[in-house]
FIFIDO-300673 format. One record per residue (C-alpha): residue in one letter; y, z, x; residue number from 1. Coordinates in nm, 3 decimals, padded with zeros to 5 digits, m for minus. Each point is the difference from the previous one (the first is absolute). Example, Ala and Ser with C-alpha at 12.3 -4.5 7.8 and 13.67 -1.06 7.14 Angstrom:
<r resn="A" c2="m00.450" c3="00.780" c1="01.230" resi="1"/>
<r resn="S" c2="00.344" c3="m00.066" c1="00.137" resi="2"/>
REM end
This chain:
<r resn="M" c2="00.324" c3="m01.072" c1="m02.300" resi="1"/>
<r resn="D" c2="m00.221" c3="00.259" c1="m00.119" resi="2"/>
<r resn="D" c2="00.064" c3="00.365" c1="00.027" resi="3"/>
<r resn="L" c2="m00.307" c3="00.072" c1="00.195" resi="4"/>
<r resn="L" c2="00.101" c3="m00.241" c1="00.278" resi="5"/>
<r resn="S" c2="00.330" c3="00.130" c1="00.025" resi="6"/>
<r resn="Q" c2="m00.140" c3="00.352" c1="00.037" resi="7"/>
<r resn="Q" c2="m00.237" c3="m00.108" c1="00.237" resi="8"/>
<r resn="A" c2="00.288" c3="m00.205" c1="00.208" resi="9"/>
<r resn="M" c2="00.208" c3="00.319" c1="m00.003" resi="10"/>
<r resn="K" c2="m00.290" c3="00.214" c1="00.134" resi="11"/>
<r resn="I" c2="m00.054" c3="m00.230" c1="00.274" resi="12"/>
<r resn="I" c2="00.358" c3="00.021" c1="00.098" resi="13"/>
<r resn="L" c2="00.011" c3="00.364" c1="m00.015" resi="14"/>
<r resn="F" c2="m00.317" c3="00.046" c1="00.213" resi="15"/>
<r resn="A" c2="00.113" c3="m00.246" c1="00.256" resi="16"/>
<r resn="G" c2="00.341" c3="00.129" c1="m00.005" resi="17"/>
<r resn="D" c2="m00.135" c3="00.337" c1="00.099" resi="18"/>
<r resn="A" c2="m00.213" c3="m00.143" c1="00.265" resi="19"/>
<r resn="R" c2="00.330" c3="m00.170" c1="00.150" resi="20"/>
<r resn="V" c2="00.144" c3="00.345" c1="m00.011" resi="21"/>
<r resn="N" c2="m00.300" c3="00.169" c1="00.171" resi="22"/>
<r resn="C" c2="m00.006" c3="m00.276" c1="00.275" resi="23"/>
<r resn="K" c2="00.366" c3="00.053" c1="00.058" resi="24"/>
<r resn="N" c2="m00.028" c3="00.368" c1="00.045" resi="25"/>
<r resn="A" c2="m00.311" c3="m00.079" c1="00.244" resi="26"/>
<r resn="L" c2="00.206" c3="m00.239" c1="00.207" resi="27"/>
<r resn="I" c2="00.288" c3="00.284" c1="00.010" resi="28"/>
<r resn="A" c2="m00.239" c3="00.268" c1="00.127" resi="29"/>
<r resn="T" c2="m00.134" c3="m00.267" c1="00.270" resi="30"/>
<r resn="E" c2="00.358" c3="m00.035" c1="00.107" resi="31"/>
<r resn="K" c2="m00.019" c3="00.403" c1="00.077" resi="32"/>
<r resn="N" c2="m00.325" c3="m00.052" c1="00.156" resi="33"/>
<r resn="D" c2="m00.146" c3="00.199" c1="m00.307" resi="34"/>
<r resn="F" c2="m00.329" c3="m00.170" c1="m00.012" resi="35"/>
<r resn="E" c2="m00.165" c3="00.250" c1="m00.225" resi="36"/>
<r resn="T" c2="00.258" c3="m00.047" c1="m00.277" resi="37"/>
<r resn="A" c2="m00.031" c3="m00.358" c1="00.038" resi="38"/>
<r resn="A" c2="m00.361" c3="m00.022" c1="m00.055" resi="39"/>
<r resn="E" c2="00.031" c3="00.235" c1="m00.303" resi="40"/>
<r resn="E" c2="00.244" c3="m00.214" c1="m00.142" resi="41"/>
<r resn="M" c2="m00.179" c3="m00.314" c1="00.073" resi="42"/>
<r resn="K" c2="m00.288" c3="00.147" c1="m00.183" resi="43"/>
<r resn="V" c2="00.210" c3="00.049" c1="m00.304" resi="44"/>
<r resn="A" c2="00.119" c3="m00.363" c1="00.031" resi="45"/>
<r resn="K" c2="m00.341" c3="m00.100" c1="00.000" resi="46"/>
<r resn="T" c2="m00.087" c3="00.193" c1="m00.295" resi="47"/>
<r resn="N" c2="00.299" c3="m00.127" c1="m00.213" resi="48"/>
<r resn="I" c2="m00.043" c3="m00.374" c1="00.131" resi="49"/>
<r resn="T" c2="m00.388" c3="00.038" c1="m00.109" resi="50"/>
<r resn="A" c2="00.118" c3="00.120" c1="m00.341" resi="51"/>
<r resn="A" c2="00.232" c3="m00.295" c1="m00.036" resi="52"/>
<r resn="H" c2="m00.267" c3="m00.238" c1="00.088" resi="53"/>
<r resn="K" c2="m00.221" c3="00.146" c1="m00.241" resi="54"/>
<r resn="V" c2="00.224" c3="m00.046" c1="m00.276" resi="55"/>
<r resn="Q" c2="00.050" c3="m00.370" c1="00.110" resi="56"/>
<r resn="T" c2="m00.381" c3="m00.046" c1="00.011" resi="57"/>
<r resn="E" c2="m00.041" c3="00.138" c1="m00.348" resi="58"/>
<r resn="A" c2="00.276" c3="m00.230" c1="m00.146" resi="59"/>
<r resn="I" c2="m00.154" c3="m00.335" c1="00.161" resi="60"/>
<r resn="Q" c2="m00.347" c3="00.108" c1="m00.112" resi="61"/>
<r resn="S" c2="00.128" c3="00.063" c1="m00.346" resi="62"/>
<r resn="E" c2="00.161" c3="m00.353" c1="m00.005" resi="63"/>
<r resn="M" c2="m00.317" c3="m00.149" c1="00.112" resi="64"/>
<r resn="S" c2="m00.223" c3="00.140" c1="m00.244" resi="65"/>
<r resn="E" c2="00.199" c3="m00.125" c1="m00.271" resi="66"/>
<r resn="E" c2="m00.154" c3="m00.337" c1="m00.154" resi="67"/>
<r resn="V" c2="00.386" c3="m00.098" c1="m00.032" resi="68"/>
<r resn="N" c2="00.285" c3="00.083" c1="00.219" resi="69"/>
<r resn="V" c2="00.173" c3="00.239" c1="m00.236" resi="70"/>
<r resn="H" c2="00.261" c3="00.105" c1="00.274" resi="71"/>
<r resn="E" c2="00.312" c3="m00.229" c1="00.033" resi="72"/>
<r resn="H" c2="00.139" c3="m00.022" c1="00.341" resi="73"/>
<r resn="S" c2="00.183" c3="00.306" c1="00.086" resi="74"/>
<r resn="L" c2="00.294" c3="m00.006" c1="00.264" resi="75"/>
<r resn="L" c2="m00.036" c3="00.399" c1="m00.002" resi="76"/>
<r resn="F" c2="m00.388" c3="m00.024" c1="00.107" resi="77"/>
<r resn="T" c2="00.094" c3="m00.278" c1="00.251" resi="78"/>
<r resn="H" c2="00.249" c3="00.226" c1="00.154" resi="79"/>
<r resn="A" c2="m00.256" c3="00.291" c1="m00.014" resi="80"/>
<r resn="Q" c2="m00.258" c3="m00.206" c1="00.201" resi="81"/>
<r resn="D" c2="00.275" c3="m00.107" c1="00.246" resi="82"/>
<r resn="T" c2="00.098" c3="00.344" c1="00.039" resi="83"/>
<r resn="L" c2="m00.381" c3="00.121" c1="00.056" resi="84"/>
<r resn="M" c2="m00.054" c3="m00.274" c1="00.272" resi="85"/>
<r resn="T" c2="00.344" c3="00.075" c1="00.195" resi="86"/>
<r resn="I" c2="m00.082" c3="00.366" c1="00.003" resi="87"/>
<r resn="Y" c2="m00.354" c3="m00.080" c1="00.139" resi="88"/>
<r resn="S" c2="00.150" c3="m00.157" c1="00.268" resi="89"/>
<r resn="E" c2="00.242" c3="00.267" c1="00.063" resi="90"/>
<r resn="I" c2="m00.291" c3="00.232" c1="00.040" resi="91"/>
<r resn="N" c2="m00.186" c3="m00.214" c1="00.238" resi="92"/>
<r resn="M" c2="00.302" c3="m00.043" c1="00.219" resi="93"/>
<r resn="A" c2="00.072" c3="00.382" c1="m00.019" resi="94"/>
<r resn="N" c2="m00.383" c3="00.081" c1="00.111" resi="95"/>
<r resn="H" c2="00.053" c3="m00.239" c1="00.297" resi="96"/>
<r resn="L" c2="00.332" c3="00.148" c1="00.094" resi="97"/>
<r resn="I" c2="m00.123" c3="00.361" c1="m00.038" resi="98"/>
<r resn="K" c2="m00.319" c3="m00.102" c1="00.206" resi="99"/>
<r resn="I" c2="00.242" c3="m00.168" c1="00.282" resi="100"/>
<r resn="A" c2="00.244" c3="00.318" c1="00.004" resi="101"/>
<r resn="K" c2="m00.317" c3="00.236" c1="00.046" resi="102"/>
<r resn="Q" c2="m00.129" c3="m00.186" c1="00.294" resi="103"/>
<r resn="I" c2="00.374" c3="m00.023" c1="00.170" resi="104"/>
<r resn="D" c2="00.038" c3="00.388" c1="m00.056" resi="105"/>
<r resn="E" c2="m00.350" c3="00.051" c1="00.131" resi="106"/>
<r resn="R" c2="00.084" c3="m00.218" c1="00.313" resi="107"/>
<r resn="L" c2="00.338" c3="00.177" c1="00.056" resi="108"/>
<r resn="S" c2="m00.160" c3="00.340" c1="m00.040" resi="109"/>
<r resn="L" c2="m00.249" c3="m00.094" c1="00.273" resi="110"/>
<r resn="L" c2="00.285" c3="m00.123" c1="00.234" resi="111"/>
<r resn="E" c2="00.178" c3="00.306" c1="m00.060" resi="112"/>
<r resn="K" c2="m00.312" c3="00.215" c1="00.128" resi="113"/>
<r resn="K" c2="00.005" c3="m00.187" c1="00.328" resi="114"/>
REM end
């Protein structure tokens, strides 16, 4: 595997991993009804996952622009793509869970006021 592809794979894994940490922090904040912190963490998660996706896109475009596929199959790059897509799913689920938690919190607040 070429060195550039290895570097790109590691960047994807690192950015996506950071996004996972942000996502987890957002869910922990949501458990405490700290929706402001959750929103901030999800914003950073989006920035990190977007950076990972950008690296992936550049790698794919680079390979497609070559007349001959100069990259051998890379298990590390495959792992990076798998990591990226898994964390995309985690972020999507977290966004929905946070939204549901906010709605429940709002409904409980209304009940308490009655």
